[in-house]
C-alpha positions in Angstrom: -164.6 110.7 75.1 -167.0 110.8 72.3 -170.2 112.7 72.0 -172.5 109.7 72.7 -170.4 109.0 75.9 -170.2 112.6 77.1 -172.1 113.0 80.4 -175.8 114.3 80.0 -176.5 117.0 82.5 -180.0 116.9 83.7 -182.2 118.4 86.3 -185.2 117.0 88.2 -188.3 118.8 89.1 -190.3 116.6 91.6 -193.9 117.0 92.5 -196.1 115.0 94.7 -197.4 112.8 91.9 -195.1 113.5 89.0 -191.5 114.0 88.3 -189.8 115.7 85.2 -186.5 115.1 84.0 -185.0 117.6 81.6 -181.6 117.8 79.7 -180.0 120.9 80.9 -178.5 122.0 77.6 -180.9 120.6 75.0 -184.2 122.7 75.5 -187.1 120.6 74.5 -185.9 117.3 75.7 -187.9 116.9 78.9 -190.1 113.7 80.0 -191.8 112.9 83.2 -192.7 109.8 85.3 -194.1 108.8 88.5 -190.6 108.9 90.4 -186.9 109.8 89.4 -186.0 106.3 87.9 -188.8 106.3 85.7 -188.5 110.0 84.6 -184.8 109.6 83.8 -185.5 106.6 81.9 -188.2 108.2 80.0 -185.9 110.9 79.2 -183.4 108.5 77.9 -186.0 106.7 75.8 -186.8 109.9 74.1 -183.3 110.3 72.8 -183.7 108.9 69.2 -186.9 111.2 68.9 -185.1 114.5 70.1 -182.0 113.4 67.8 -184.5 113.2 64.7 -186.1 116.6 65.8 -182.7 118.2 65.8 -181.6 117.1 62.4 -180.9 120.1 60.1 -180.6 122.3 63.0 -176.7 122.6 63.0 -176.7 121.8 67.0 -174.4 118.9 66.8 -176.8 116.8 68.8 -176.1 113.2 69.1 -178.0 110.7 71.0 -176.2 108.9 74.0 -176.1 105.2 73.6 -175.7 104.3 77.2 -178.2 105.5 80.1 -175.3 105.5 82.4 -174.1 108.8 81.0 -177.3 110.6 82.4 -176.3 112.6 85.6 -178.6 114.7 87.7 -176.9 118.2 88.5 -179.9 119.8 90.2 -183.1 119.0 92.0 -185.9 121.4 92.1 -189.1 121.2 94.1 -192.2 121.0 92.0 -195.8 122.4 92.5 -199.3 122.2 91.3 -198.0 122.8 87.8 -195.7 119.9 87.7 -198.4 117.6 89.1 -200.7 119.0 86.5 -198.2 117.8 83.8 -196.0 120.7 82.8 -192.7 121.6 83.9 -192.6 124.8 85.9 -189.5 125.5 87.6 -186.4 127.1 86.0 -183.0 125.5 86.8 -180.3 127.8 88.1 -178.4 127.7 84.9 -181.2 129.6 83.0 -180.4 132.9 85.0 -177.4 133.1 83.0 -177.3 135.9 80.4 -177.6 134.9 76.7 -175.1 136.3 74.0 -175.6 136.4 70.4 -174.4 132.9 69.9 -176.8 131.8 72.6 -179.8 133.2 70.7 -178.6 131.7 67.4 -178.4 128.4 68.9 -181.6 128.6 70.7 -183.3 130.0 67.6 -181.9 126.9 65.6 -183.5 124.7 68.3 -187.0 126.3 68.3 -186.9 126.1 64.4 -186.1 122.4 64.7 -188.9 121.9 67.1 -191.4 123.8 64.9 -190.6 121.8 61.9 -191.0 118.7 63.8 -194.6 119.9 65.0 -195.4 120.9 61.2 -194.3 117.5 59.9 -196.4 115.8 62.6 -199.6 118.0 61.5 -198.9 117.3 57.8 -198.5 113.5 58.5 -201.9 113.6 60.4 -203.6 115.3 57.7 -207.4 114.9 57.7 -207.2 111.7 59.9 -209.1 111.5 63.1 -206.6 111.0 65.8 -206.8 108.1 68.3 -208.4 108.7 71.4 -206.0 108.3 74.6 -204.9 109.9 77.8 -202.8 112.4 76.1 -204.3 115.8 75.9 -207.7 114.6 76.8 -208.3 113.3 73.4 -208.0 116.8 71.5 -208.6 116.9 67.8 -205.7 118.1 65.5 -207.1 121.5 65.3 -207.7 121.8 69.0 -204.0 120.8 69.7 -202.9 123.6 67.1 -205.1 126.2 68.8 -203.9 125.0 72.3 -200.3 125.4 71.0 -201.1 128.9 69.9 -202.6 129.9 73.2 -199.7 128.3 75.2 -197.2 130.3 73.1 -199.1 133.6 73.6 -199.2 133.1 77.3 -195.3 132.1 77.3 -194.7 135.6 75.5 -196.6 137.3 78.2 -194.0 135.7 80.8 -191.1 137.5 79.3 -193.2 140.8 78.9 -193.5 140.7 75.0 -196.6 142.3 73.7 -198.1 140.3 70.9 -201.8 140.4 70.0 -202.4 137.3 67.9 -205.3 137.6 65.1 -207.8 135.0 66.2 -209.6 135.3 62.7 -206.7 134.3 60.8 -206.1 130.8 59.4 -204.3 128.8 62.3 -201.3 128.1 59.9 -200.8 131.9 59.2 -201.3 132.3 63.1 -198.5 129.9 63.7 -196.2 131.8 61.5 -196.9 135.1 63.0 -196.7 133.6 66.5 -193.2 132.2 65.7 -192.1 135.4 64.6 -193.1 137.0 67.7 -191.4 134.4 69.8 -188.1 135.0 68.0 -188.5 138.8 68.2 -189.3 138.3 71.9 -186.5 136.0 72.5 -184.2 138.6 71.0 -185.4 141.4 73.0 -185.3 139.4 76.3 -181.7 138.3 75.6 -180.7 141.9 75.0 -182.1 143.2 78.3 -184.8 145.2 76.5 -187.6 143.7 78.6 -188.5 144.4 82.2 -187.3 141.8 84.6 -190.5 142.0 86.7 -194.2 142.2 85.9 -196.6 145.0 86.5 -197.3 143.4 90.1 -193.8 143.0 90.8 -193.3 139.2 90.0 -190.3 138.0 88.3 -190.5 137.5 84.5 -189.2 134.4 82.9 -185.6 134.6 81.7 -184.7 134.2 78.0 -183.3 130.8 78.6 -186.4 129.5 80.5 -188.6 131.0 77.7 -186.7 129.0 75.3 -186.9 125.9 77.4 -190.5 126.1 78.0 -191.4 127.0 74.5 -189.4 124.2 72.9 -190.8 121.6 75.6 -194.4 122.4 74.9 -194.2 122.3 71.0 -192.3 119.0 71.1 -194.4 117.5 73.6 -197.4 118.1 71.4 -195.7 117.0 68.1 -194.9 113.6 69.8 -198.4 113.3 71.1 -199.7 113.9 67.4 -197.3 111.2 66.0 -198.3 109.0 68.7 -202.0 109.4 68.0 -202.0 109.0 64.2 -203.9 105.8 63.3 
């Protein structure tokens, strides 16, 4: 069986209004729909965009050619976060520890997602993005600042302390944030961060941190691409 016909393991997160379908082994490849079939179809439809994003990442990703290879291995009950528009429940596989090879692979995937975002920002340039339902019509600068805010919040979810410099240029802030993400990922994978927060709630696992971070940056990279006039 070649790579393009191998089973594509996915999991579903189902809320009242929205369903997310996510590729289990490929962080960042996650799309939504109103129901299971539409979510799975949307995921498959983005296969070529995800393949382009992964180019140069040495991840051996090859987009499947037939939607029949998509299989669901887990179903999760969503919540308000799901219906709001973000995946919010980690799959069972994300509790597994990460070894050095896992961290190396995750780093490559994150860097690939960041390159895709940066290329989209560069392509947009000084153009005014088209208005539309995605992001409530945010400007390019607003999307970048939103990305920074989300990354900072995600770092807090694993317990990594990082104080972004709000006065720095957004491009420089992205550079510093990404360095912090990789440092936080390594620390979390090595078990150097507390597994619970100050109030006793569970922290995100290292695997889920990668999954959410990759999803968020790719989602907005593709938003920018879609809104460039």
